[in-house]
Structures are given as structure tokens and as C-alpha cells.
N, C-alpha and C positions, 0 to 999 in steps of 0.2 A: 579077632576076625582077620583072616589072611589077606595080605595086600594083593590087589588085583594085578595081573600081568598087564602091562601097558601094551596097547595096540597102536602103533604109529600110523600116520596117514599115508605116507608114500616113500619108504626108504628105497634106495637103489638095489638092484639085483646084481651083485658083484660076486663072481666065482673065481676059482683059481685060474681059469682061462684068462680073465682080464688082468689079474695080478701078474701072471707069467708074461703076458704080452707087453705090459708096461715095463716090467723088469728087463725084458730083452732089449727094449729101446734104450733104457737107462744104461745098460752095459755096452751099447753099440758105439757110444762116443758121439752120437748125434741125437739131440732131444727136441729141437724146435722144428719148424716147417721143413719137411723133407720127403723121403720116399713113402713113409707110412701115410702121410696126408694125401699124396697123389693116389695111392692105392685105395684109400677110403673114399675119395671122390669118385673114382671109377666104380667101386662097388655100390655106392649110393645111387649113382646114375643107372647102373644095371638093375638094381632092385626096384627102382621107381619107374623104369622104362622111359627114361628121359635122355635127350642127347648130350647131357653134361651136368656136372655139379661142381660147385665151389664151396669148400669148407672154410669156416670163419670162427672167430672166438665166441660168437653168440648169434642167436636168431635176431636180436635187436640190431646188431651190426649188419646182418644180411638184409633186413628190411630197409635200413637207412641207405645202404650202398646201392640197392636196386633203385630207390628213388633218385639218388644222385646219378646213377648210370643213365636214367631217363631224363636227366636235366630238369627235374621237378624242383621248384623253388618259389621264391616270393611271387605273389600274384596268382599262384595256382591253388586249386582245391583238390583234396583227396578224400573220397567217401569211405567211411568205415563204420563200425558198429560200436556202441557204448558197452556192449557185453563182451569185454575183453580186459586183459591186463594193460596197464598204462603204456607199456613199451610200444604197442601197436600205434597209439596216437602220438606218443612222444617223438617218434622219428619223423612224423609229418611236420611237427613244430621245429625240429632240429634243422630241417632243410629250408625252413622259412615259408612253407606252404600252410594252408588253413585246413584243419580237420573238419569235415562235414559229417556229422553223425546221423545215421538213420536207424529206425527201430528194427527190432527183430520181427520175425513172423509170429502170428498168433500161436501161443502155446509152444514156442520154439526158442532155442538159444541162438539160432542162426539168422544172419542178416536177411531182411525181406527184399527179394529182387524187385518187387514193384516199388518199394520205397527208394531203392537205388535209382531206378529209372526216373522217378519224380525229382530226385535231387541233382541230376546232371545239369550243369550249366556250361557256358563256353569256357569257363575257367577249369573245369574238371579234367584232370590229367590221368588219374588212376583211381582204382577202387581196391581197397584191402579188405576182402571178406576174411572172417576168422573161423577156422575149423574148431568147433567147440567140443572138448572132451573126448575127441576121437572121431566125431562125425564131420565129414566134409560139408562145406557150404554147397548150395545148389548152383554150381558153376555154369551149368547149361542154361538155367533160367537167367542168371546174371548176364551171360553173354547175349542172350536174346534181348534183355532189357537195355543193354548198352547199344546193341544194333539199332534198336528203335529210336535211339537218340543220337544216331551217328552224325546227323547234320549239324549238331552243336559242337562237335569235336574240333578243336583248333590246336594241332600239334605245333610245338615250337620248331621253327625252321632249323635245319642243319643239326638236328638232334635225333636220337633213337626213337623219340616219340613218333617220327614219321614212318616207322615200320608198321604202325597200327592205324586203322581207320576208325578207331574208337578209343576211349580211355583204356590203358593197360590194366589187366587184372593181376594183382599180386596177392597170392594166397598166404595168409598167416597160418601156416600149417604146423605150428609149434606142437599141437596135440595129436597130429593125425598120421604120423609115419606108420605105414602098414595098412591104413584104411583103403577101401576100394569103393569105386562108384561107377556103375555101368561098364565094368570090365577094365576101367583105368585105375591105376594106383595113385594115391595121394603123392603129389610131387609132379604129376603129369597133367593135372586137371586145369591149371591156370597158365597164364603167360609166364609167370614166375611163381615159384613156391619157396617158402622159407621155413625150414625145420629148426626146432630147438632140441639140443642134446643136454639140457640142464639136468642137474642131479635128480629132479623129481620126474623126469620124462621117462616114457617107456624104454627108450634106447638112450643111454647116457654116455657122455664123455667127460662128466663132471660139470664142465661148462663147454659151450660150443654150439655151432649151428651150421646149416648148409643152405645154399641156394641151388634150386634145380630149375630147369628151363622147359617150357612147353614145346611140343613138337612143331608148332606153327612157326617158331623162330629158329628152327634147327640150323639153317645155313649161317646164321649170325652168332651161333653159340661160341665158336672159338674166339672171336674178337670180344664178345661180351665177357667171357671168362677171363681173358687177358686184362680187360679193363677193371673187373672186380678185384682181381689179384693186385693190380697196381694200386687201387684204392686202399686195399687192406694192408699194404706195406709201404706207406709213405710215398707211393708213386714210384718206387724203386724198380728199375728194369730187370734186376736179378734178385732171386730170393737168397737167403743167407747161405744155403747149401752151395749154390752155384758160385757165390763170392768166395767161399772157403777153399774151393778147388785151386790147385796150383796154377798160378797165372790168371786167375779169374777175378782179380780184385777190382777191376774198373767197372763202374756202373753209371747210370744216369737217373736223375729224378725227372720223370716225365709229367707228373702232375702233383699238386700239393695234397697228398693222400693222408691216410689215417694209420692206426696200428691196431689191427684186429684179426691177425692171421691165426690159424689153428696150429697147434704143435704136434709133433710126432707122438708125444706121450698121450695126448688126447686121442689122436687118430688110432693108436694101437688099442686103446680101450674100446673105441667105437667099432673097430674091425672085429674084435672078439664078441662084442654085443650083437653085431649084425649077423655073425655066424650062428648065434644062438636064437636069433629073434623069431623066425618063423617056426623053429623046431621046439623051443622051450618057452620063451617069454610071452609071445602073443597067445598061444594055447592056454597057458596058465591064467592069464587075465580073463580070457573068454570063459574059462571054467568058473571063475569067481562071479562073473556076470550071471551065468546060468544058475549058480547056487543062490545068489541074492534073490533072483526072480522066483525061484521055487519056494524060498522062505518068506518072501514079502509080497508075492504076487496077489494074494487074496486079501490083503489089508486095504480096505476101501479108503483109508485115510491118506494113502500115498499114491502118487503117480510115478511109475518106474520107467527107466530108459530101456530101449531094445538094442541089443548088440547088432542085429541085422534087421533092416527094414527095406523091403523092395530090393532095389539094385544097390543099396548102400550097406557096406559092412564096416562097422566101427573098428578103430584100433583099441577100444576099451581103455582109454586113458583115464577117464573119470567115471564115477558112478553117481550121477546127480539124481537125487530123489526130490520130488515136490510134495511138501506137506500141504494137502488141500485146505484152502481157506485160511492158511496161516499168514500172520503179519510178521514183521521183523522181530518184534518182541517175543512172540511165541517160538519162532524159528530159533532165535538165539538161546532161549531157555532150554530147548531140546538139546542143542549143541553143548551147553554148559552141563546138563545132566549126563550126557554121554561122556564128557571129559571127566566128570566125577567118578565114572566107572572105568576110567583109564583108557578110553577110546577117543582118539583124535579124529575129529571131522573137520570139514572146511566148507567154505562158500565160494562158488565160482559164478561170477566175479562180483566184487563191489564195482558197480558200473563206473567207468572212467569219469563220467560227467558228475559223479557225486563227490569226487575228490577236490580238495581246496584249489589245487593247481588249475583245475578246469572250471570250477565255479567262478574263480576270479576272471576267467576269460569270457564269462557270460553264458556258459552252457547250463541248462537246467534239466534235472531229472524228469520234471513234469512233461517235457517234450517227447519222452520215450516211454509211454505207459506200459507197453508190452514187455519191454526189458525190465522195468521195475516190478511188474507182476511176477516174473520168473525169479528175480533176485530175492524178493522178500520172503519167498517160501522154499528156497532151494537149500539142500544140504548135500554135500559131497561125502559119501562114505569111503572108508579106506578100501583101496583096490590096488594091489600090486602083486607081481608074479610070485613072490615068496610068502604071501599071506596064507597061513595054515587054514585048512578048511574048518577046523573046530573054532578058530578065531573068527572066521567069517560068520559062522553060526551065532557066536556070541554077539557080534556086531548087530546082526538082524534081531536077535531076541532082546538085546538091550534097547534098540531103537523102538521096538514095539512097546516096551515098558515105559520108556521116556515119553512117548506120545501120549 
């Protein structure tokens, strides 16, 4: 019996354009933070329609630095969802604040705005909604929910919290670059948005991330960008490129910062990816979505995602299917059978509160029944821009057989 061709879950889409861009930087004599990073920041801001962007070594760094920018720390609470990867919650603990988890909406992977409103206390300083699989959270409803609890907001004096008359909204937009909602691009829908450019993301720099700013804080963006860059490079007043210029050796440390800057090597890859993104990468992912729906849409055992729904257009990062009526054991058995046929599937996500690091803190999955209902029956099928159409058909046919 011939060995089945493996179908991976989400390999990166790297072409000669990315290879040439990285090689050019490596030949330039300058490979760390420099002109390519500045160009990438400008292009990201233009693409998202935002007044600025700051590129960093990861989305995790971006989330934490925004919390620190807002002076969020011990005694504060940050509301988020258990339907996410641990990074979203870990950064809240890193700054000394308390994660407050609220459930997702019914039949949804996205945070419930009504649950957000109910969770707001005088200690609440921010909300981190998570854009799941390419679909943005309902930021309009979240803003209304926070407005309804405005009287409870207590900003810390002499901090950037005072720019807001409600808790700040920080979008974990790791999955959603290129998504649209109501005419706005992901990256412009919240006060701050944080993208991931990890190897499995739609647009990759191998590792990396970016922070973008909502239009409502436009006048403050230059100073916020400066502060984030200080945080990202030990609080150093000059980046390495400026220090290397003749006579530019003197610098000062303005705050005790961290080390999470992006390099020109990463930015060069990102620029090449962004150039191809709307022309090649996103259309290919959308085509896979359309093909899966045509092949699986009549299978009554499954609930399938929509690439477009109303005013929301997904970035098609994940293709999560729900096996109706399944429990974890049955869901896992299907994944194991798919693996036996050479097809790598995944689950998004093991809820944060199910992990030992969080159960030890007293969080319980029983408190988030809607999140668990989605998790126990969810399977993420392979979806990536270079997935061959015949391979996508094999994925769909194999899934039906495994069910």
C-alpha cells in the first residue's frame, strides 16, 4: 500500500521574494533594527488605516508593553476570554494584574460583550478581546458595554489611563490581519491592536509582532510609539543604528526597559509578505474556505464557519469545524484517525483555564460553559495559501470518512 502524502497543518508561504529580501538585508551590513523595520511599521500602519505602528519581537511583547504603557499593574484587573492561547493571559500576570475571564457568546468563539459589562469593577483597567481564527471581536458592542459601566472607571492619576473615560480596549489581533468589520480594518477597531507574525500566521516574519493604534488616540501616537520603543530596547534613547553612526555613541537609559525589538531581517520578510498579502495570500486562503464549504456544507454532522458574515470579513486564518454533539473523546478520535491518514489537524484552543498554571490560581472550566461547549467539539482543518486544491478535497473526504 503506497504511503499517503502528508498534509501539514499550517506551513509558511515563503517565495523567492522573501528569500531575496532577507538576502539583501544580510548583504547590506546592517541586520538588526533599522530602516527596514521603520519601513515595515509605515506600511503596516498604511495597510490597517491607523495613525501608527510599532514592530516588536512578538505579539506577546506587544500585549505586555501596551499594559505597561498604560501603567497597569498590581491591584488592577484586565478582562479577557479563556478561548485563547496562554500568551493573552500570561502578560496580565507578568505586569502583576489579575486576569478576569468571561465566557464567549452562545455558539461563538468570541468574547461576550454582555459578560464583559457584567465583569467590570472599579479595578478594571483594560479589556483584551481576542480575534478568533480571523474573525474580529464585536468591538462596537464591547465599547457600548464599557460605556454603560463608565461610572466605575478609576484611572490611575498621572498615567495614560487618563486618556480614556472607560477601560482601554486592547485587541489581541494575532489571527486577524486583513480582516474587516464595518468598513474598518483589523488594527483600527480598538484603542490598541496587537498582531502576531509568528511562523503559522497568515503574514509571517518567522517571529514578530506589531502594535497599532486606534484613531481616537491619534494625537498621542508619536509619544506612545516613542515609549513603546524605549520599552523594547532597555529604555535606550537611541536604537543601535543611530549609535553606530560616526559620533553617535552617546545615549541615555530613560527607563528600565526590556529587549524585544524587531530586526531588519524579520522586517524584510514582512515587507515581502505584505506586498503579496492582498494579491496572493488572502485570496488563496479564501478559496480554500469556499472549497471546504462546497465539499462539507451538506454534511449535517458539522457546523462550518463563514468567511463573510454581514459586515465582517474574516482573514481566514483558521477553518474551525464543530462536530455536532461530540465530546472530547469523540473529537480526539476523529483527529487521531485523520492523523493516521497523514492529515494534521488541530484544536483552537485548549481554554487557558484548563491548564495547570491557571487551575492552580483557582480558575475553573465549569465557570465558562459556552467556551467548553465549543472546545470539546472543535477541529481546525488545514488551511494555508499553498494548500493544493486536490489536497483540500482529500482533507474533506477523509474527514467525512473519519466521522
